[in-house]
C-alpha positions as CSV (number, residue, x, y, z in Angstrom):
1,M,90.8,116.9,136.3
2,S,92.7,119.2,138.6
3,T,93.8,122.6,137.7
4,S,97.3,121.7,138.5
5,E,97.3,119.1,135.9
6,M,96.3,121.5,133.2
7,A,98.9,123.8,134.5
8,R,101.6,121.1,134.3
9,L,100.7,120.2,130.8
10,E,100.7,123.7,129.5
11,Q,104.2,124.0,131.2
12,S,105.8,120.9,130.1
13,L,104.1,119.6,127.0
14,S,106.2,121.3,124.6
15,A,109.4,120.1,126.2
16,W,108.2,116.6,126.3
17,V,107.5,116.8,122.5
18,D,111.0,118.2,121.7
19,A,112.5,115.4,123.9
20,S,110.5,112.7,122.2
21,R,111.0,114.1,118.5
22,V,114.6,112.7,118.3
23,Y,113.0,109.2,118.2
24,T,111.7,110.0,114.7
25,S,115.0,109.1,113.6
26,R,114.5,105.5,114.6
27,G,111.5,104.9,112.3
28,K,110.4,105.0,108.7
29,V,107.4,106.5,107.1
30,A,105.0,104.1,105.4
31,A,105.7,103.4,102.0
32,Y,103.5,100.4,101.0
33,I,100.9,102.8,100.6
34,P,102.7,105.1,98.3
35,E,100.9,108.4,99.1
36,L,101.7,108.0,102.8
37,S,105.5,108.1,102.1
38,K,105.1,112.2,101.6
39,A,104.6,112.6,105.0
40,P,107.3,114.6,107.1
41,K,109.3,112.0,108.9
42,D,110.4,114.4,111.6
43,A,107.0,115.6,112.5
44,L,105.4,115.1,115.9
45,G,102.4,116.8,117.4
46,I,99.9,116.3,120.1
47,T,96.6,117.7,121.3
48,I,95.1,116.8,124.9
49,L,91.5,117.7,125.6
50,S,90.1,117.7,129.0
51,S,86.5,116.6,130.0
52,A,86.1,120.2,131.1
53,G,86.8,121.4,127.4
54,Q,90.2,122.6,128.1
55,S,92.7,121.9,125.3
56,V,96.6,122.0,125.1
57,S,98.6,121.4,121.9
58,A,102.3,121.1,121.2
59,G,104.6,120.4,118.2
60,D,103.0,119.6,114.6
61,S,99.6,119.3,116.2
62,E,97.9,120.8,113.0
63,L,99.4,118.5,110.7
64,K,96.6,116.6,108.6
65,F,97.0,112.9,108.2
66,T,94.6,110.1,107.4
67,M,93.1,108.0,110.2
68,Q,94.0,104.6,108.7
69,S,93.5,101.9,111.4
70,I,92.3,104.5,113.9
71,S,89.0,104.4,111.9
72,K,88.5,100.7,112.7
73,V,87.4,101.6,116.2
74,F,84.6,103.9,115.2
75,T,83.5,101.7,112.2
76,L,83.3,98.7,114.8
77,I,81.1,101.0,117.1
78,L,78.6,102.0,114.1
79,A,78.5,98.4,113.1
80,L,77.6,97.4,116.8
81,M,74.9,100.2,116.7
82,D,73.6,98.9,113.4
83,N,73.5,95.3,114.1
84,G,73.9,94.5,117.7
85,E,76.6,92.5,119.5
86,K,75.6,89.0,118.4
87,A,75.4,89.7,114.5
88,V,78.9,91.4,114.7
89,F,80.7,88.7,116.9
90,D,79.3,86.0,114.7
91,K,81.6,87.4,112.1
92,V,84.5,88.5,114.0
93,G,86.4,87.3,117.1
94,M,87.5,89.2,120.4
95,E,91.0,87.9,120.7
96,P,94.6,89.3,120.1
97,T,96.4,87.6,117.3
98,G,100.1,88.0,118.0
99,D,100.4,88.6,114.3
100,N,101.1,91.4,112.0
101,F,98.0,93.6,111.4
102,N,97.8,92.5,107.7
103,S,98.3,88.8,108.3
104,M,95.9,86.3,107.0
105,L,97.7,83.2,108.4
106,K,95.2,82.3,111.0
107,L,92.1,82.6,108.6
108,E,93.4,79.3,107.3
109,L,94.8,77.6,110.3
110,V,92.2,78.3,112.9
111,Q,88.6,77.4,112.7
112,P,85.8,78.6,112.3
113,G,88.0,80.9,110.0
114,I,86.7,84.3,111.2
115,P,89.1,87.1,111.9
116,F,90.4,87.1,115.3
117,N,89.4,90.6,116.1
118,P,88.0,93.8,114.5
119,L,91.0,95.8,114.7
120,I,93.3,93.7,112.3
121,N,92.8,94.3,108.5
122,A,90.6,91.2,107.9
123,G,88.4,92.1,110.8
124,A,88.0,95.6,109.8
125,I,87.2,94.6,106.3
126,T,84.6,92.2,107.7
127,I,83.1,95.0,109.9
128,S,82.8,97.3,106.8
129,S,80.5,94.8,105.1
130,L,78.3,95.2,108.3
131,I,77.7,98.9,108.0
132,K,74.1,99.5,106.8
133,G,73.3,101.2,103.6
134,S,72.1,100.6,100.2
135,G,75.7,100.5,98.7
136,P,79.1,101.7,99.1
137,A,78.3,105.3,98.7
138,E,75.6,105.5,101.2
139,K,77.6,103.4,103.8
140,S,80.7,105.6,103.4
141,A,78.5,108.8,103.8
142,R,77.0,107.4,107.0
143,I,80.6,106.5,108.4
144,L,81.9,109.9,107.5
145,E,78.7,111.8,109.2
146,F,79.5,109.7,112.3
147,F,82.9,110.6,112.4
148,K,82.1,114.3,112.0
149,R,79.6,114.1,114.9
150,L,82.2,112.5,117.2
151,A,85.0,115.0,116.2
152,G,82.8,118.0,116.4
153,N,84.0,118.9,113.1
154,D,81.7,119.1,109.9
155,R,84.8,119.8,107.8
156,L,86.0,116.2,108.1
157,S,86.6,114.7,104.8
158,Y,88.5,112.1,102.5
159,D,92.0,112.5,101.3
160,S,91.2,111.4,97.7
161,D,95.0,110.8,96.9
162,V,95.5,108.6,99.8
163,Y,92.1,106.5,99.0
164,L,93.2,106.0,95.5
165,S,96.7,105.0,96.6
166,E,95.3,102.5,98.9
167,S,92.8,101.2,96.2
168,E,95.5,100.8,93.7
169,T,98.0,99.0,95.8
170,G,95.5,97.1,98.2
171,D,96.2,93.5,96.8
172,L,96.8,91.9,100.1
173,N,93.6,93.4,101.3
174,R,91.8,92.0,98.3
175,S,93.2,88.6,98.9
176,M,91.9,88.6,102.5
177,A,88.5,89.8,101.3
178,Y,88.1,87.1,98.6
179,L,89.2,84.5,101.4
180,L,86.7,85.8,103.8
181,K,84.1,85.7,101.0
182,D,84.9,82.2,100.1
183,H,84.6,81.4,103.9
184,G,81.1,82.8,104.0
185,V,82.1,85.6,106.4
186,L,82.1,88.5,104.2
187,E,78.6,89.8,103.1
188,G,78.2,91.9,99.9
189,K,80.4,92.1,96.9
190,V,84.3,92.3,97.6
191,D,85.0,95.4,95.7
192,D,81.9,97.3,97.2
193,V,83.2,96.3,100.8
194,L,86.8,97.4,100.0
195,D,85.7,100.6,98.8
196,V,83.9,101.4,102.0
197,Y,87.0,100.1,103.8
198,F,89.6,102.1,101.9
199,R,87.4,105.3,102.1
200,H,87.1,105.2,106.1
201,C,90.9,104.5,106.3
202,S,91.4,107.7,104.4
203,I,89.4,110.2,106.4
204,Q,91.7,113.1,107.1
205,A,91.9,114.4,110.5
206,D,94.3,116.4,112.7
207,C,95.3,115.9,116.5
208,A,92.3,118.1,117.6
209,D,90.0,115.8,115.8
210,L,91.3,112.7,117.4
211,S,91.4,114.2,120.9
212,R,87.6,115.1,120.5
213,M,86.8,111.5,119.3
214,A,88.9,110.1,122.1
215,L,87.3,112.4,124.7
216,V,83.9,110.9,123.8
217,L,85.3,107.4,124.4
218,S,86.7,108.5,127.6
219,C,83.4,109.8,128.7
220,N,81.5,106.6,128.0
221,G,79.8,107.8,124.8
222,T,78.8,111.2,125.9
223,D,80.3,114.3,124.5
224,P,81.1,116.5,127.4
225,V,81.4,119.7,125.3
226,T,77.8,119.5,124.2
227,G,76.4,116.8,126.4
228,E,75.1,114.8,123.8
229,S,75.0,111.0,124.1
230,L,76.6,109.7,120.8
231,I,77.5,106.0,121.5
232,P,75.8,103.5,123.8
233,R,78.0,102.9,127.1
234,R,78.2,99.0,126.4
235,F,79.8,99.6,122.8
236,V,82.3,102.2,124.4
237,Q,83.3,99.5,126.8
238,I,83.8,96.9,123.9
239,A,85.7,99.5,121.8
240,K,88.1,100.6,124.8
241,T,88.8,96.8,125.7
242,F,89.8,96.1,122.1
243,M,92.0,99.2,122.2
244,T,93.7,97.9,125.3
245,T,94.2,94.3,123.9
246,C,94.6,95.0,120.1
247,G,95.0,98.5,119.5
248,M,98.6,98.9,119.1
249,Y,99.2,96.0,116.7
250,N,101.3,93.2,118.0
251,A,103.0,95.8,120.5
252,S,99.7,96.0,122.3
253,G,101.0,94.2,125.6
254,E,104.1,96.2,125.7
255,F,102.1,99.5,125.2
256,A,99.7,98.5,128.0
257,I,102.6,98.0,130.5
258,Q,104.7,101.1,129.4
259,V,101.9,103.5,128.9
260,G,98.8,102.0,130.5
261,L,96.2,103.7,128.4
262,P,93.6,102.6,125.8
263,A,95.0,103.6,122.5
264,K,94.7,102.9,118.7
265,S,97.4,103.7,116.2
266,G,97.4,103.9,112.3
267,V,100.2,103.6,109.8
268,S,100.0,107.1,108.9
269,G,101.7,107.9,112.3
270,G,98.5,108.8,114.2
271,I,97.5,107.7,117.7
272,L,94.2,108.0,119.6
273,A,94.6,107.4,123.3
274,L,92.4,108.4,126.3
275,V,92.6,108.6,130.0
276,P,89.2,107.3,131.2
277,G,86.6,109.9,132.4
278,R,89.2,112.9,132.2
279,F,91.3,113.4,128.8
280,G,91.2,112.7,125.1
281,I,94.5,112.7,123.2
282,G,95.6,112.9,119.6
283,V,98.9,112.3,118.4
284,V,100.8,112.3,115.1
285,G,104.2,111.2,114.3
286,P,104.7,109.7,110.8
287,A,107.9,107.9,111.4
288,L,107.0,104.2,112.5
289,N,108.8,101.4,114.1
290,A,108.8,97.7,112.9
291,K,105.4,97.1,114.6
292,G,103.8,99.9,112.6
293,N,103.6,102.4,115.5
294,S,104.8,106.0,115.6
295,C,108.3,105.8,117.3
296,A,108.3,109.3,118.7
297,G,104.5,109.2,119.5
298,V,104.8,106.1,121.5
299,R,107.8,107.6,123.3
300,L,105.7,110.8,124.0
301,L,102.8,108.9,125.4
302,E,105.2,106.9,127.7
303,T,106.6,110.2,128.9
304,I,103.3,111.8,129.7
305,S,101.8,108.7,131.4
306,Q,104.9,108.5,133.6
307,E,105.1,112.2,134.4
308,M,101.5,112.9,134.9
309,D,100.9,109.3,136.7
310,W,98.1,108.5,134.2
311,S,97.0,105.0,133.7
312,M,93.7,103.0,133.6
313,F,95.2,100.2,135.9
């Protein structure tokens, strides 16, 4: 990272946020989880954290939101750390689906009937079953503690209202889980697995938390702020590859072309992105496009990658 890059960000980031904010009018706040519908539609914020520990924020960066599908990147990593690659990929595949994130179509049509990848709902539910622990409470506690270490924030916690809202309305996820159980893919009781899944999706964060978690991935599993090794390099490589191929739902290919950075979105409007070896990025913009990604957040990342000439390619 050069000093001139940080100076450019400090000078221009607020203007880029303001220019991108108009794109919130093109989206809708997620309402299929009722509690998410309360988020401010016109919000947009970002934090960028460098490997040297320098941070710059703009817009509504302090807005709290739940991680939703962004959490799937890190539960995958924890499951890999708990079980190793073979045990995990015996249960989930490694391919994009081309379908919506909550589709269960290919579980019936394509053999052997395992989820195509760990970042769609069916895959993440399966991954939740692989987290070590004596029951859902211990598993969820281990996940939260892992997230706290990655974010460098001991105050991370669940949004209980969102958790209850997801649990009460999660019939499609229950259908997937029972189908996976019937196929012999899912381990444990369906309700116990779903409790773990709903809880890690409802972990509350802000842009600074996401930027720190992204920076750990950017630096191959080492927290450059503390120097602590938190994730084996191989598992970071796997996670970043899934982020590139599957991280933005079935708009991942377009995002890879237009932005060119590994990223993972969530239906609360969050986006975690990274510039390998250099920056971690956290974005929030609750208004979503038809693919489930933040309209203004995607536009902001397109602008930054073009203006700063950032890309992994």
